[in-house]
NUGUSE-876371 format. One record per residue (C-alpha): x, y, z; residue number from 1. Coordinates in steps of 0.02 Angstrom, whole numbers, plus 32768, in hexadecimal, padded with zeros to 4 digits. Each point is the difference from the previous one (the first is absolute). Example, Ala and Ser with C-alpha at 12.3 -4.5 7.8 and 13.67 -1.06 7.14 Angstrom:
BEGIN
<px=8267	py=7F1F	pz=8186	nr=1>
<px=8045	py=80AC	pz=7FDF	nr=2>
//
This chain:
BEGIN
<px=9717	py=EBFF	pz=D623	nr=1>
<px=7FC7	py=7F82	pz=7F7E	nr=2>
<px=7F4A	py=7FF7	pz=803E	nr=3>
<px=7FF1	py=80BD	pz=7FF3	nr=4>
<px=8046	py=7FFF	pz=7F4F	nr=5>
<px=7F86	py=7F76	pz=7FCC	nr=6>
<px=7F6F	py=8065	pz=8045	nr=7>
<px=8039	py=809F	pz=7FA9	nr=8>
<px=8013	py=7FA4	pz=7F5B	nr=9>
<px=7F4D	py=7FC2	pz=8010	nr=10>
<px=7FB3	py=80A4	pz=8039	nr=11>
<px=806C	py=8079	pz=7F9B	nr=12>
<px=8041	py=7FA1	pz=7F67	nr=13>
<px=803F	py=809A	pz=7FA1	nr=14>
<px=80A2	py=802C	pz=805B	nr=15>
<px=8095	py=7F8C	pz=800F	nr=16>
<px=800C	py=7FC5	pz=80B5	nr=17>
<px=80A1	py=7FB6	pz=8043	nr=18>
<px=803A	py=7FC1	pz=80A9	nr=19>
<px=80B5	py=802B	pz=8024	nr=20>
<px=807B	py=8032	pz=8085	nr=21>
<px=7FFF	py=80BF	pz=8000	nr=22>
<px=80BE	py=7FFC	pz=8002	nr=23>
<px=8006	py=7F9F	pz=7F5C	nr=24>
<px=7F6A	py=801F	pz=7F8F	nr=25>
<px=8005	py=7FA1	pz=7F5A	nr=26>
<px=7FE0	py=8097	pz=7F91	nr=27>
<px=8079	py=805C	pz=7F8E	nr=28>
<px=805D	py=809A	pz=803D	nr=29>
<px=7FAA	py=80A6	pz=7FE0	nr=30>
<px=7F5C	py=7FAC	pz=7FD2	nr=31>
<px=7F89	py=804A	pz=8081	nr=32>
<px=7FB2	py=80AD	pz=800A	nr=33>
<px=7FD4	py=7FFD	pz=80BA	nr=34>
<px=800F	py=7F92	pz=809A	nr=35>
<px=7F8C	py=8008	pz=8095	nr=36>
<px=8041	py=7FAB	pz=809D	nr=37>
<px=7F84	py=800E	pz=808F	nr=38>
<px=804C	py=7FBB	pz=809F	nr=39>
<px=8076	py=7F83	pz=7FAF	nr=40>
<px=80B6	py=8036	pz=8005	nr=41>
<px=800A	py=8006	pz=80BE	nr=42>
<px=7FEF	py=7F43	pz=800D	nr=43>
<px=80AE	py=7FD0	pz=7FC1	nr=44>
<px=8073	py=7FDC	pz=8095	nr=45>
<px=8091	py=804A	pz=7F9B	nr=46>
<px=7FA0	py=80A4	pz=7FEC	nr=47>
<px=7FAA	py=8052	pz=7F6B	nr=48>
<px=809C	py=8022	pz=7F98	nr=49>
<px=7FFA	py=7F66	pz=7F8F	nr=50>
<px=7F48	py=8019	pz=7FD5	nr=51>
<px=8019	py=80B9	pz=7FDD	nr=52>
<px=8095	py=7FDC	pz=7F8F	nr=53>
<px=7F97	py=7F7F	pz=7FA3	nr=54>
<px=7F74	py=807F	pz=7FEC	nr=55>
<px=8081	py=807A	pz=7FBA	nr=56>
<px=8039	py=7F7C	pz=7F83	nr=57>
<px=7F4E	py=7FDD	pz=7FC8	nr=58>
<px=7FC7	py=80B4	pz=7FEC	nr=59>
<px=8016	py=8060	pz=7F5F	nr=60>
<px=8062	py=80A3	pz=8014	nr=61>
<px=7F87	py=807C	pz=804D	nr=62>
<px=7F92	py=7F70	pz=8041	nr=63>
<px=7FA4	py=8015	pz=80A3	nr=64>
<px=8015	py=7FA4	pz=80A5	nr=65>
<px=7F7B	py=800C	pz=8088	nr=66>
<px=8031	py=7FA3	pz=809E	nr=67>
<px=7FBA	py=7FFC	pz=80B0	nr=68>
<px=804C	py=7FBA	pz=809F	nr=69>
<px=7FCA	py=8000	pz=80B6	nr=70>
<px=8028	py=809F	pz=8060	nr=71>
<px=8081	py=7FF4	pz=8089	nr=72>
<px=7F9F	py=8049	pz=8092	nr=73>
<px=7FF0	py=7FC3	pz=80B3	nr=74>
<px=7F48	py=7FDE	pz=7FE1	nr=75>
<px=8022	py=7F98	pz=7F64	nr=76>
<px=8086	py=7F9A	pz=805A	nr=77>
<px=7F8D	py=7FE1	pz=8095	nr=78>
<px=7F74	py=7FC8	pz=7F8C	nr=79>
<px=8076	py=7F8A	pz=7FA6	nr=80>
<px=803F	py=7FB6	pz=80A5	nr=81>
<px=7F4C	py=7FE2	pz=8035	nr=82>
<px=7FD9	py=7FA6	pz=7F5D	nr=83>
<px=80A5	py=7FA4	pz=7FED	nr=84>
<px=8054	py=7FE6	pz=80AA	nr=85>
<px=80BE	py=8002	pz=7FF8	nr=86>
<px=8054	py=7F57	pz=8007	nr=87>
<px=7F68	py=7FA8	pz=7FB8	nr=88>
<px=802E	py=7FE4	pz=7F4B	nr=89>
<px=806E	py=803F	pz=7F76	nr=90>
<px=8027	py=80B0	pz=7FC5	nr=91>
<px=7F64	py=805B	pz=7FC7	nr=92>
<px=8025	py=80B4	pz=7FCC	nr=93>
<px=8065	py=809E	pz=8012	nr=94>
<px=7FBA	py=80AA	pz=802E	nr=95>
<px=803D	py=80A1	pz=7FAE	nr=96>
<px=8007	py=80B6	pz=802E	nr=97>
<px=7FD2	py=806D	pz=7F6B	nr=98>
<px=80B5	py=8033	pz=7FE0	nr=99>
<px=803C	py=7F4B	pz=8008	nr=100>
<px=7F89	py=7FC9	pz=7F76	nr=101>
<px=8035	py=8099	pz=7F9B	nr=102>
<px=80B7	py=7FD2	pz=8013	nr=103>
<px=7FE0	py=7F4B	pz=7FC8	nr=104>
<px=7F9F	py=8038	pz=7F65	nr=105>
<px=8084	py=8081	pz=7FD2	nr=106>
<px=808F	py=7F85	pz=8019	nr=107>
<px=7FAB	py=7F88	pz=7F86	nr=108>
<px=800B	py=8084	pz=7F75	nr=109>
<px=7F5B	py=805C	pz=800C	nr=110>
<px=7FDD	py=80BA	pz=8008	nr=111>
<px=7F8A	py=8017	pz=8091	nr=112>
<px=7F63	py=805E	pz=7FCD	nr=113>
<px=7F98	py=7FEA	pz=809E	nr=114>
<px=801D	py=7FBD	pz=80AF	nr=115>
<px=7F72	py=800A	pz=807D	nr=116>
<px=7F90	py=7FA1	pz=8078	nr=117>
<px=7F81	py=7FA2	pz=7F97	nr=118>
<px=7F87	py=7FB7	pz=807C	nr=119>
<px=7FCE	py=8003	pz=80B5	nr=120>
<px=7FA1	py=7F87	pz=806E	nr=121>
<px=7FA7	py=8025	pz=80A2	nr=122>
<px=8031	py=7F56	pz=8046	nr=123>
<px=80B0	py=8043	pz=8017	nr=124>
<px=7FC6	py=8080	pz=8081	nr=125>
<px=7F63	py=7FA9	pz=8040	nr=126>
<px=801E	py=7F44	pz=7FF9	nr=127>
<px=7F7A	py=7FD9	pz=8082	nr=128>
<px=7F7E	py=8062	pz=7F9F	nr=129>
<px=8035	py=7FA6	pz=7F60	nr=130>
<px=7FE4	py=7F59	pz=8057	nr=131>
<px=7F52	py=8036	pz=8034	nr=132>
<px=7FD4	py=803D	pz=7F51	nr=133>
<px=8033	py=7F58	pz=7FB7	nr=134>
<px=7F79	py=7FAE	pz=806A	nr=135>
<px=7F73	py=8070	pz=7FC0	nr=136>
<px=7F80	py=7FC2	pz=7F80	nr=137>
<px=8040	py=801D	pz=7F4D	nr=138>
<px=7F97	py=809A	pz=7FD3	nr=139>
<px=802A	py=8059	pz=80A1	nr=140>
<px=80B7	py=7FCA	pz=7FF3	nr=141>
<px=800C	py=804E	pz=7F51	nr=142>
<px=7FBA	py=80A6	pz=803E	nr=143>
<px=8070	py=8002	pz=809A	nr=144>
<px=809B	py=7FD3	pz=7F9C	nr=145>
<px=7FDC	py=8085	pz=7F7E	nr=146>
<px=7FE8	py=8087	pz=8083	nr=147>
<px=8097	py=7FCD	pz=8069	nr=148>
<px=8073	py=7FF3	pz=7F69	nr=149>
<px=7FD3	py=80B4	pz=7FD1	nr=150>
<px=802B	py=8033	pz=80B2	nr=151>
<px=80A6	py=7FA1	pz=7FFA	nr=152>
<px=8035	py=805B	pz=7F62	nr=153>
<px=801D	py=809A	pz=806D	nr=154>
<px=806A	py=7FA9	pz=8084	nr=155>
<px=80BD	py=7FF6	pz=7FE1	nr=156>
<px=800B	py=7F6C	pz=8078	nr=157>
<px=7F87	py=7F9E	pz=7F92	nr=158>
<px=8073	py=8006	pz=7F68	nr=159>
<px=8004	py=7F50	pz=7FBC	nr=160>
<px=805D	py=8003	pz=7F59	nr=161>
<px=807F	py=806B	pz=7FA3	nr=162>
<px=7FF0	py=801D	pz=7F44	nr=163>
<px=8092	py=8021	pz=7F8C	nr=164>
<px=7FE5	py=8030	pz=7F4B	nr=165>
<px=809B	py=8000	pz=7F94	nr=166>
<px=8031	py=8003	pz=7F4A	nr=167>
<px=8089	py=7F99	pz=7FB2	nr=168>
<px=8088	py=8079	pz=7FCE	nr=169>
<px=8012	py=8021	pz=7F48	nr=170>
<px=80B5	py=7FE7	pz=7FCA	nr=171>
//
């Protein structure tokens, strides 16, 4: 978004910041060493393929892709329905099983180096508790969130995101 780019240019003037559609980035082919996409590619109604192919175009041979998407679990879907009731708005996002994200990344021309859950959140298994924690005073909320997030890391049902790490194939 333009306001974000303006802020980044003010606060971090060294790098070149651009706003662009992730399916059509105005940079030359094979000009980027790495791309980090945290929770972005799942928001295209047509699926992540176009963005992943564009990332492939942009990356130098051997360049790295790190991408996360929401996990496709019953808990994640229930949480999403609670936040964004069906029939009340436009498309928001897709969810992916680990193997589905891996297949998308591989189909776009990447060698998959790592595919694993990357984060968990206790709200997925204890939404009522999460609601209560949000109402606590800030210092207590920080301690409670820190403790409960450590607990959630050990619960498969709390898996929130899937991480894929891939390398652009060298011809």
